[in-house]
Structure formats: C-alpha cells, structure tokens
C-alpha positions as CSV (number, residue, x, y, z in Angstrom):
1,M,8.0,-7.1,-18.9
2,I,4.7,-6.1,-17.2
3,V,2.9,-9.1,-18.5
4,I,5.8,-11.4,-17.4
5,V,6.0,-10.0,-13.9
6,L,2.3,-9.9,-13.2
7,G,1.7,-13.3,-14.8
8,G,4.4,-14.8,-12.6
9,L,3.0,-13.2,-9.4
10,T,-0.5,-14.4,-10.4
11,A,0.7,-18.0,-10.8
12,I,2.7,-17.9,-7.5
13,N,-0.4,-16.7,-5.6
14,V,-2.6,-19.3,-7.2
15,F,-0.2,-21.9,-5.8
16,G,-1.1,-20.8,-2.2
17,V,-0.6,-18.1,0.5
18,K,2.7,-19.5,1.7
19,N,4.2,-19.0,-1.8
20,G,2.9,-15.5,-1.9
21,M,4.3,-14.7,1.6
22,R,7.7,-16.2,0.6
23,T,7.8,-14.0,-2.6
24,L,6.8,-10.9,-0.6
25,T,9.6,-11.6,2.0
26,F,12.1,-12.2,-0.8
27,F,11.3,-8.9,-2.5
28,T,11.3,-7.0,0.8
29,L,14.8,-8.2,1.7
30,L,16.1,-7.4,-1.8
31,K,14.8,-3.8,-1.7
32,V,15.6,-3.0,2.0
33,V,19.2,-4.4,2.1
34,P,20.6,-1.9,-0.5
35,L,18.9,1.0,1.2
36,V,20.3,0.0,4.6
37,V,23.8,-0.3,3.1
38,M,23.4,3.1,1.5
39,I,22.4,4.6,4.9
40,I,25.4,3.0,6.6
41,L,27.8,4.3,3.9
42,G,26.2,7.7,4.0
43,V,26.6,8.3,7.8
44,Q,30.1,9.7,7.2
45,Y,28.5,12.6,5.2
46,F,26.1,13.6,8.0
47,A,26.5,17.2,9.1
48,P,24.3,19.5,11.3
49,E,23.8,21.9,8.5
50,S,22.2,19.1,6.5
51,M,19.3,18.9,9.0
52,L,19.0,22.7,9.5
53,P,18.8,24.2,6.0
54,A,19.3,28.0,5.6
55,S,15.9,28.3,4.0
56,L,12.8,26.1,3.7
57,P,12.1,24.7,0.2
58,V,9.2,26.2,-1.8
59,I,6.6,23.7,-2.7
60,E,4.1,25.1,-5.2
61,D,1.6,22.2,-5.0
62,L,1.8,21.0,-1.4
63,G,-1.5,19.1,-1.6
64,G,-0.7,17.3,-4.8
65,T,2.8,16.4,-3.7
66,T,1.5,15.1,-0.4
67,L,-1.1,12.9,-2.2
68,L,1.7,11.4,-4.4
69,L,3.9,11.0,-1.3
70,M,1.2,9.1,0.5
71,Y,1.7,6.3,-2.0
72,A,5.1,5.6,-0.3
73,F,3.5,5.2,3.1
74,V,0.2,3.3,2.4
75,G,-0.1,-0.4,2.4
76,F,0.4,-1.1,6.1
77,E,-3.3,-1.8,6.4
78,T,-3.2,-4.8,4.0
79,V,-2.0,-7.0,6.9
80,L,-5.6,-6.9,8.1
81,I,-6.9,-8.7,5.0
82,T,-4.9,-11.8,5.9
83,A,-5.9,-11.6,9.6
84,G,-8.0,-14.8,9.3
85,E,-4.8,-16.7,8.3
86,T,-2.7,-15.1,11.1
87,T,-1.8,-16.6,14.4
88,K,-3.3,-14.6,17.3
89,P,-4.2,-11.6,15.1
90,R,-5.8,-9.7,18.0
91,A,-2.5,-9.5,19.8
92,T,0.0,-9.3,16.9
93,I,-1.6,-7.2,14.1
94,P,-2.2,-3.9,16.0
95,K,1.4,-3.8,17.3
96,T,2.8,-4.9,13.9
97,M,0.9,-2.1,12.1
98,I,2.2,0.6,14.5
99,L,5.8,-0.7,14.5
100,T,5.7,-0.9,10.6
101,V,4.6,2.7,10.3
102,I,7.3,3.9,12.8
103,A,10.0,1.8,11.2
104,T,9.1,3.0,7.7
105,G,9.1,6.6,8.8
106,V,12.5,6.3,10.4
107,L,13.9,4.5,7.3
108,Y,12.6,7.2,4.9
109,F,13.9,9.9,7.2
110,L,17.4,8.4,7.2
111,I,17.3,7.9,3.4
112,M,16.4,11.6,2.9
113,L,19.1,12.6,5.4
114,V,21.7,10.7,3.4
115,Y,20.3,12.2,0.1
116,I,20.7,15.8,1.3
117,S,24.0,15.1,2.9
118,V,25.7,13.3,0.0
119,L,24.3,15.7,-2.5
120,P,24.6,19.0,-0.7
121,G,23.9,22.5,-2.0
122,P,21.3,23.4,-4.6
123,A,20.3,19.9,-5.6
124,D,19.6,19.0,-9.2
125,P,15.8,18.6,-9.4
126,E,16.4,15.5,-11.6
127,A,18.7,13.9,-9.1
128,T,17.6,10.6,-7.6
129,L,18.9,8.0,-5.2
130,V,20.8,6.5,-8.1
131,D,23.0,9.6,-8.0
132,V,23.6,9.0,-4.3
133,G,24.6,5.4,-5.1
134,R,27.0,6.7,-7.7
135,V,28.7,9.0,-5.2
136,L,29.0,6.2,-2.6
137,L,29.9,3.2,-4.6
138,G,30.3,4.3,-8.2
139,T,28.8,1.9,-10.8
140,A,28.1,-0.7,-8.2
141,G,26.0,1.8,-6.3
142,V,24.0,2.7,-9.4
143,V,23.2,-0.9,-10.1
144,A,22.3,-1.6,-6.5
145,I,19.9,1.3,-6.1
146,T,18.4,0.6,-9.5
147,L,17.7,-3.0,-8.6
148,A,16.3,-1.9,-5.2
149,A,13.8,0.2,-7.1
150,V,12.9,-2.7,-9.3
151,F,12.5,-5.0,-6.3
152,S,10.5,-2.3,-4.5
153,I,7.9,-2.2,-7.3
154,G,8.0,-6.0,-7.3
155,G,7.3,-6.1,-3.6
156,N,4.4,-3.7,-4.0
157,L,2.9,-5.8,-6.7
158,S,3.5,-9.0,-4.6
159,C,1.7,-7.4,-1.6
160,T,-1.2,-6.4,-3.8
161,M,-1.5,-9.8,-5.4
162,L,-1.4,-11.4,-1.9
163,A,-4.0,-9.2,-0.2
164,G,-6.2,-7.9,-3.0
165,P,-7.8,-11.2,-4.1
166,R,-8.9,-11.9,-0.5
167,L,-11.1,-8.7,-0.7
168,T,-13.1,-9.9,-3.7
169,F,-13.2,-13.4,-2.1
170,A,-14.7,-12.0,1.1
171,L,-17.2,-9.8,-0.8
172,A,-18.3,-12.9,-2.8
173,E,-18.6,-14.8,0.5
174,H,-21.0,-12.2,1.7
175,S,-23.0,-12.2,-1.6
176,L,-21.7,-8.8,-2.6
177,L,-20.0,-10.1,-5.7
178,P,-20.7,-13.2,-7.9
179,K,-19.8,-16.5,-6.3
180,W,-17.2,-17.1,-9.0
181,F,-14.9,-14.8,-7.0
182,S,-15.2,-17.1,-3.9
183,Q,-14.2,-20.3,-5.6
184,V,-11.2,-22.0,-3.9
185,H,-8.6,-24.0,-5.8
186,N,-9.1,-27.7,-5.0
187,R,-5.4,-28.4,-4.5
188,F,-3.8,-25.2,-3.3
189,S,-6.7,-23.8,-1.2
190,S,-6.2,-20.3,-2.7
191,P,-8.9,-17.9,-4.0
192,A,-7.7,-18.8,-7.5
193,N,-10.4,-17.0,-9.5
194,S,-10.0,-13.8,-7.5
195,V,-6.2,-14.0,-7.9
196,M,-6.5,-14.4,-11.7
197,F,-9.1,-11.6,-11.9
198,L,-6.8,-9.2,-10.1
199,G,-3.8,-10.2,-12.1
200,G,-5.7,-9.5,-15.4
201,L,-7.0,-6.2,-14.0
202,A,-3.5,-5.1,-12.9
203,M,-2.1,-5.8,-16.3
204,L,-4.9,-3.8,-18.0
205,L,-4.3,-0.8,-15.7
206,A,-0.5,-1.0,-15.9
207,L,-0.6,-1.0,-19.7
208,S,-3.1,1.8,-19.9
209,G,-2.0,4.5,-17.4
210,S,1.1,6.3,-16.2
211,F,2.7,5.5,-12.8
212,V,2.0,8.9,-11.3
213,R,-1.7,8.9,-12.3
214,L,-2.2,5.4,-11.0
215,A,-0.3,6.2,-7.7
216,I,-2.4,9.2,-7.0
217,A,-5.6,7.3,-7.8
218,T,-4.5,4.5,-5.5
219,S,-3.7,7.0,-2.7
220,L,-7.1,8.7,-3.1
221,T,-8.9,5.3,-2.9
222,R,-7.0,4.3,0.3
223,L,-7.6,7.7,1.9
224,I,-11.3,7.5,1.3
225,T,-11.2,4.0,2.9
226,Y,-9.3,5.4,5.9
227,L,-12.0,8.1,6.3
228,I,-14.8,5.6,6.3
229,C,-13.0,3.3,8.8
230,I,-12.2,6.2,11.2
231,A,-15.8,7.5,11.0
232,A,-17.0,4.0,11.8
233,L,-14.9,3.7,15.0
234,P,-17.6,5.2,17.4
235,V,-20.3,2.9,15.9
236,I,-18.1,-0.2,16.2
237,K,-17.3,0.7,19.8
238,R,-20.9,1.3,20.7
239,Q,-22.1,-2.0,19.2
240,A,-19.3,-4.1,20.7
241,D,-20.0,-6.1,23.8
242,D,-18.1,-5.7,27.1
243,D,-15.9,-8.7,26.4
244,A,-14.8,-7.4,23.0
245,V,-14.1,-3.9,24.4
246,S,-12.1,-5.3,27.3
247,R,-9.9,-7.3,24.9
248,S,-9.5,-4.6,22.2
249,F,-6.2,-2.9,21.5
250,R,-6.1,0.7,22.9
251,I,-3.9,3.6,21.9
252,P,-3.2,6.6,24.2
253,G,-5.3,9.7,23.8
254,G,-8.7,8.1,23.1
255,Y,-10.1,9.6,19.9
256,T,-7.4,12.3,19.6
257,I,-5.3,10.4,17.0
258,P,-8.3,9.2,14.9
259,V,-9.7,12.8,14.8
260,V,-6.3,14.2,13.8
261,A,-5.9,11.5,11.2
262,F,-9.4,12.1,9.9
263,I,-8.7,15.9,9.4
264,L,-5.4,15.2,7.6
265,C,-7.0,12.5,5.3
266,L,-9.8,14.9,4.5
267,W,-7.4,17.7,3.6
268,V,-5.2,15.5,1.4
269,V,-8.3,14.1,-0.3
270,S,-9.4,17.6,-1.1
271,Q,-6.2,18.2,-3.0
272,S,-6.7,15.4,-5.4
273,P,-6.8,16.4,-9.1
274,I,-10.0,16.0,-11.1
275,D,-8.6,13.2,-13.3
276,S,-8.0,11.0,-10.2
277,W,-11.6,11.5,-9.2
278,A,-12.6,10.6,-12.7
279,M,-10.6,7.4,-12.7
280,L,-11.9,6.5,-9.2
281,G,-15.5,7.2,-10.3
282,G,-15.0,5.1,-13.4
283,L,-13.7,2.1,-11.4
284,F,-16.5,2.6,-8.9
285,V,-19.2,2.4,-11.6
286,V,-17.5,-0.7,-13.1
287,G,-17.5,-2.3,-9.6
288,L,-21.2,-1.6,-9.2
289,I,-22.1,-3.7,-12.2
290,P,-21.2,-7.1,-10.7
291,F,-22.6,-6.0,-7.4
292,F,-26.0,-5.2,-8.8
293,L,-26.0,-8.3,-10.9
294,T,-25.3,-10.3,-7.8
295,R,-28.1,-8.6,-5.8
296,L,-30.5,-9.1,-8.8
297,R,-29.7,-12.8,-8.9
298,I,-30.2,-13.2,-5.2
299,K,-33.6,-11.4,-5.4
300,K,-34.7,-13.6,-8.2
301,S,-33.7,-16.7,-6.3
302,D,-35.6,-15.5,-3.2
303,V,-38.8,-14.9,-5.3
304,A,-38.5,-18.4,-6.9
C-alpha cells in the first residue's frame, strides 16, 4: 500500500504543480469534512464541566508528548516553498500562514472538546476519535473517521511531495546539490528528478521506521529550521533596503512573538530523545555527501 500511494503521488507531481495542488485540495476536503460533521453532531454533548475538569491530567513526559504533538501543527511553512509560483506572494502568504495556524488551532480545540464531551469520565487511554464516531453515528461514524485518518495521511504525503522537491531543486539551482536535481521535465515543467528522488526516499523511510519515530524526527528537523529562521530575522532586517522594509509584513509586538517562539522551540528541541537526534544526524551526514561532491566538482571546474 505504501509503495502504491507514494508511487501514485510521485507520478501526479511529475505531471505538474497543478495536478499536485488538485490532489492536495482533494485530500484536504476529504479529511476535513468528516471532522466538521463530527463537531456539528457533537455540539449537543457540550457541557461546562467538560471544559473545566475537576483535576488536571498528569503527563509524565510533557516534553516528549509536546514534540510528538508538534507533528500535528507543523507544515504551514511549506507554503513558502511554492511562493515563486504564487500570485502576489508578499501580500497573500503571510496572512494565509497566520490564518491557517489560527484555523487549525480552533479546529483541534473543537475536536478535543467533542472528544471529552462525547466520552466523559475516566477516558479509556486506548480510545480514539473512531470511538467518538461510533457513539455519534455507529458504524457509519467509524468508517467516516477511519477514512478521514487515511485521507489525512494522504494529504500530508501530498503536501510533502508537492513542496519537498522544490527544496532540492532550489539547492541544485544554487549549486548546493548536483545539477541532476534541478532538471525540469520538458513537457510538464516540473522538477521531475527531485520529485522521483523524494518519492523513493519517502518509500525507503516509510518501510524502515515506525510512524512515531519518524514523526518525532520530522518535528525535530522542523523546529531546528524554525530556530535558524528566527535567529536570522535581525540579520535579514538589517541587510534589507528601505523599500523592502517598508513593503514587508509586520506583526504586532516587534520581536516579542519571535523571541517567545524561539524559547518554546528551544525547549521542545531539548526534549527530543536520543534516537531522534541519531536519525537526524544520520540524514544530515547522508545529505552532506552530495553537497561536498558538488562543491568538489565546482572547484575542479574553476581550476580547469
């Protein structure tokens, strides 16, 4: 199944960015609609005591749980990767990112509110949204939530297959990876080689590791990227000209939000288990091989 899904998504994205966007939209609708229906049906179970529990839950591993939970919220930043193919990105992308994070937070809050309202009392630690669907709609609810989970994973993969290849494409364009990654399909104008590379790598990782381990490693990688980007903000602002500064998107509070985000990211990163650091380190070393080979080739060509 993994090979079929990833193979299909690879082919779709080789056929062009429009096909990739249509697939992503398709998966998004199929995963969101059942959740919205569940929230609407679960409203009747809402009660004040659901939002104000008698005692707070005990979380033994808050840092590790937070790191895994981050996987559910990350991904909003991938819209930046396709900025070059977006109409008026300076005006649309910042607002889109902020609204996406807010909407996702509200959706997750309502889902959790339905969960604790429909399954009140000491919840079974093994209970999932499938059990909520069973209470609300019986067998149909179980099927709907199960399919929503499948489509959610499909949407995640679709987003990765759409945005990921454009990273290796851009790196190759700047001579940080072999030119092979920057080759564009003659007919579909897609970064075909980068798409096929990511599809093969995704298959290898999916078949060799558990979901939890890969999710934590993914969150760790993204959080480190966030830290680097936040730390770079003062440098970017200092180097920007007056015109760029005047047209830039501004958020209230100046550096307050970035500083708070930096501290939170740093804390969550510090909670990462050693095996996630080992996986990240291994991928980093593997990634350095084509980088150094490319730099060596460029140096030899300059000498010649």
